[in-house]
N, C-alpha and C positions, 0 to 999 in steps of 0.2 A: 048618807053621803052621796049616793048616786042620784037621788032625787034632787038634792041641792046642786049637784054638779050639772044636771040637765037644765035646771032653772037658770043657773049662772051662765051656762053656755048660750041660752036663748037671749040673755040680756047683754052679752058681750060679743056681739057678732064680729066687730072689727078685730078683736084679739083672736077670735076663733078662725077668722079668714086668714090672718097672718100665720098662725100656727098650722092651719090646714095646707096653705101653699107650700110651706117649708116641708111638711110631712109628705105631701104628694110628690114634690120634686125629689125628695130623698128616696121615697119608695121607688120612683121611676129609675133613678140611678142604680140603686141596689139590685132591683129585679132585672134590669138590663144586664148587669154583670152576671147575675145568676143564670139568665138565659144564655149568654155566651158560654158560660162554663158548661151548662147542659149540652149545648151544641158541640163543644169541644170534646166532651166525654164520649159522644156518639159519633164523632167524625172519623175519617180515615186516618191511618197512622201518620201520614205526612203532614196533615193539618192539625193534628191533636195537640202537639206541644205548644204551638202559639196560642190556640184557642183555649187552652187550659191555663197557661202562664199569664196571659194578658188579664183576664178577669180576676185571677187570684191576686196579682200584684195591685191592680187598680181598686179592686173591691174593698180591700182592707183600708186603703186611704179614704175611700168614699164613706165607709161606715163610720170611721173616726170623725171625719169632718161633719157628717150629718148629725151625729150625737152632740157634738160641740155646738153646732148651729141651733139645734132644738133647745138645748139648755139655755143658751143666750136669748133666743126668741121668747121663750116662756118667762124668763126673768124680766125682760123688758116689758112684756105685756102685764105682768103682775105689779110692776111699779105704778101703773096707772090705776090700780085697784086697792091702793093702801087703805083708803077710808072704808071701803066695803068690807075688806078682810078684818079691819079693826072692829067694825060693827058686829061681825059674826063672832069675833073673839069675845066681845063684851056680853053677848047673850049666852056664853058658856062653851063655845067651841074650843077644843084643844089644838095645839100646833099639829099634832098628828092627824086630826080630823081635817084641818085645813089642807094639809098636804094630800090626803086621800081625795078631797074634793077636787083639787087641781089635777091630780092624776086621773080622776074619773072624767073630768072635762076633756083632758088631752086624749084619753082613750076613745071618747066619743068622736072627737074631731079626727084623730088619726085613722079610726076605722072607716069613717066616711071618705077621707082622703085616700085611703088605700085602694079603693076601686079605680078611680082615674089614674092613680099612680101606677097600679099594676098594668093597666091597659097601655099607659104611656111608656112604661118600661119595656113592654113587648115590642112596641113600635120603635123605640130607641135601640133596643138590641138588634132588631132586624136591620135598621139603618146602619148601625155600626158594622155589622157583618158585611153589608153591601159595600161600605167604604173599604173594609179590609180586603174584600175580593177585588175591588177596583185597583187596589195597590199591588195586586198579584202576590199577596202574602199567603193566601189559601187558594185552593182550587175553585174554579168558577162553579163546579157542580155541587159544592158544599152548601146545603140549604140550612136555613135557620130552624133548629129543632130544639127548643128550650126544655120541652117536657113540662110536666105539671109540678113535680116535687120540689125542684130547686127554687123556682120563682115563688112558690107558696111558702117555703121555708124563709126565703128572703123577706117576704111581706110580714110574716110573723115576727121575724127579728126586728124589723122596723117598728112594728107596733110595740114590742117590748122595749126598744130603745127610746121611743117617744114617751112611754109611761115612766121609764127610768129617768129620762131627762126632766119630766115634770116633777118627779119626787125630789130630785137633786136641786132643780132650779127654784123650787118653792121653799127650800129649807129656811133661808134667811128671813123672808117676809112672813112666813108662818110663825117664826119664833119671836117676832117683834111684839113688844108690849102694846096693848091697845090704848093705854093712857100714858100721859106725860111724854118723855122722850121716846120716839118710836124706834130709835137705834142706839140703845145703851152701849157704853164703851165695852162692856164685857162681851156682848154679842158681836159687835163689830170686830173686836180682836180675834174671837174664835173663827168667824167667817174669813177674816183676812188671813189668818194662819193656814187654814185649810186651802184657800185659793193659792197662796204662795207655795205651799208644799206641792200642790198639784202642778203649778207652773214649773217649779224646780225639777220635779220628776219628769215632766214632758221634755224639758230642755236637756236634762241629763240623758234621757233615752235617745233623743234625737242626735246628740253629739256622739253617743256610743255607737249608734247605727251608722253614722257618717264615718266615724273613725275605723269601723270594722272593714270598710272598703279597702283600706290599705293592705289588708291581708288577702285580697282577692285578685285573681288574674284579670288583666285589663279586658280580655275578650269574653269574660263570663257575664251572663245576664244578671248575675247576682249584684253586680256593681249598681245597676239601675234599681233592682229590688231593695237594696239597702239605702241608697241615697234618697229615693223618692219619699219613703216614710220618714226619713230624717228631716227633710224639708217640712213635711206636715207637722211633725212633733215639735220642731223648733218654732213654727208659726203659731201652733196652738199654745205653747208655753209662753210665747211673747204676748199673744192676745190676752191671756189670763192676767198679765201684768199691766193691763190698760190703765188702772187707776194710778199706779206709780209713774207710768209714762206721761200721763196728763199732768200730774203734779210737777214733774221735771220740766215739762213744756211751760207751765205757768211761771216757774222760777226764771226761765229764760226770758219770757215776755216781761216779767217784772223788772228785769235789769236792762231792758231796751225800751226807753220811753217812746221811741218812734212807732213801736208796734202797738202802743196804747193810745195813739192820737185819734181824736174824733170820738163822737158818741159810740159808734159801733165798736171801735177798738177798746174803749173803756168797758163796754158791756161784755165783750168777749173775755177780757182779762178777769172781770168779776165772776163770770159764769165758770171759767176754768177753776177759779179758786174756791167758790162756794157751792157749785153744783156740777162737779165733774161727770156725774152719771149721765148728764144730758148728751155728751159726745162719746161716752164710753162705748155704746153699741157700734158706732162708726169706727172707732179706733180698733175695737176687737175684730170686727169682720174685715176691715181693710188690711190689718196686719196679717190676718190669715190668708187673705186673697193674694196680697203682694208677695208674702213669703213663699207660698206654694207656686204661684205663677212664675215669679222670677227664678226660683230655684229650679223648677222643671224646665223652663226655657233655657236657662243657663246650662243645664245638663245636656240638652240637645245641641247647644252651641259648642260645648266641649266635645261631644260625640262627633259632630261634623268636623271639628278641627283635628280629631284623632284620625279621621280618614276612614271611618267605618263605612263600608260599601256593601253592595249586594243585599241579600235578604236580611242579614243581621242589622245592617244600617237602616234599612227601611223599617224593620221591626221596631228598633229603638225610636226612630222618628215618629212612627205611628203611635206608639205608647205615649211618648212625651207630649205630642200635640193634642192627642185626645184627652189626656189627663188635664191639660190646661183648659181646653174647651169645656169639658164636662164640669169641672170644678168651678170654673169662672161663671158658667151659667147658673149653677146652684147657689154660689155665694152671692151673685148679683141679686137673685130673688130674695135670699135671706137678708142681705144688706138693705135692699129697698124696703122690705117689710118692716125692719127694725127702725129705719130712719123715719118712715111714715108714722109708725106708732109712737115713736119718741117725740116727734114734732106735734102730733095731734094732741097729746096729753099736756102740752104747754099752753093750751088755750087761755087759762086764767092769767098766765104771765104776760101773754101778748095783749090781753084786754087791759091789764093794769098799766102796761107800758103806754098803751094808747091814751088812757085816761090822764096820765101825767105828762102828756105832750109829745111822746115819741111818734114819729111818722112811720107809715107803713114801709117806706124805703129804708129807714134806719133799722127797723126790726129785721127786714129781709137781709140787709147787709150784715147784720150781726150773725144771722144763721149761716150765710155764705162764709163769713169769717171763721165761724166755728168749724164748718166743714173743711175749710182750707187748713186749719190747725190740725184736724184729725188726719188729713191726707199727709201733711208733713211728718207728724209723729209716726204714722204707720209706714210711710215710705222709708224713713231712716231705720226703723226697727225691723221691718220685714226684709228690706234689702240686706241688712247686716246678717240676719239669720240665714238668708238664702246663701250669702257668700260663704259664711263659716261652714255650712253643711255641705257645700259643693266643692270646697277646696280639696279634700281628700280624693274626691272623684276626679278632679282636674289633675292632681298629682299622679294618680294611677294611669290615667288615660294619656296625658301629654308630658308629665314630668314638670310642668310649670304651674304653680299654684295660682298665678295671676290670670290663668286662662278662665278661672271662675268669675272674673270680673269684666267680661265682655259687656259693653254698655247697653246694647239694644234689648236684651231680655229684661233688664231692670227698668229701662225707659218705657217699654211697652206695658209691663205690669202696672207701673205707677200711673201711666196715662189712662189705662182702662179703669183702674180703681178710682182715680180722681174724677174721671168723666161721669161715672155712675153716681158717685157720692154727691158731687156738686149739682149734677142735673136733677137728681131726685130731691135733694134738699131745696133747690130753687123752686121746683114745681110744688112740692108739699108745703114749703114755707109760705109761698105766695098765697096759696089757698087758705092756710091756717091764719095768717096775719089778717087777711081781708075779712075772714069770718069773725075774728075777734074784734076788729074795728067796727064791724056792723052791729 
């Protein structure tokens, strides 16, 4: 299986690059948190609390998001290899062998990506500490001293998470029959049940973590430590429900003829009905991004309204803004990779559309329309999850649940997500459509 994995890796460089970029970015984030934790453990007493609490709070969020992003990225890449995997199954490979092959490929890619990821993580950790020092949250004499043990453990954890993501992400495609219907109802039902159970568990855990804030004192840092993961869990659970969200959006479009006007509108409606997996990656990652970004920025808006000042207020602001920046950068990489891979594998569709008379501009408008639909779906779902999980935080801090609905955090999160999605879709779509027409 490792020999087959190595050969497959060589023949699927695009998928390998997409997986490698996500793995490298994830490794950089996790090892940066480990480096800050190592620095905090060796720091002076006055600086130790912040430098230990900050990476512990943020590190858990990052690891959960990285694992989710790796599973989604691998699943998207494998959808473009259906025929290859069916051929391997026809010559006798079992589903477990296919999953081992994918896990082996991912282990190779993640191991290669771990080197720049580890180096980038050390630079990121040092940069974060410099920013923390400039905010006067720690003493200027505190230097970056990550040690070797914690960054190494974080790298090993990332490799393990990547292999686990490959094993989980390849489950469905490895179980498909190589003949007749590739997605029999029995298998679809089993995969759907597992996905819905996972989504329900994430949503329940998120709501539980958010609600627990009501029993915490308003000045306790635990309010942030509980609400942050609640936003992440709610966003992950909502992202797992992307197929159901897309079907609901199609039902809305079906009842509004104006949304189906013109060739592009008709194609968008048809694609949402017959091939929802085409925009599923965008909905999944956008929901995750908007939910986490809007929730975290909303927390900071509430914190500012609460009037937290001094070092505690600066500490909260630093945590919240850095959470948004780091997670936004990582999800932007993962989202872009998935959009590019998803559009690239639609080459036969674009070629067929060209042959039956569709113009390049019509195909491009169809792609932009699909991206817009993904943005609307994700904005509604992500914003709702962020609002629900930050209401208890608002109640504890201000006594007013509507403080969780300050408009600018949601507007900023949606604008950033929409800009990334539409921009990448337009650029990748233009290149793919022109290549198919040629």
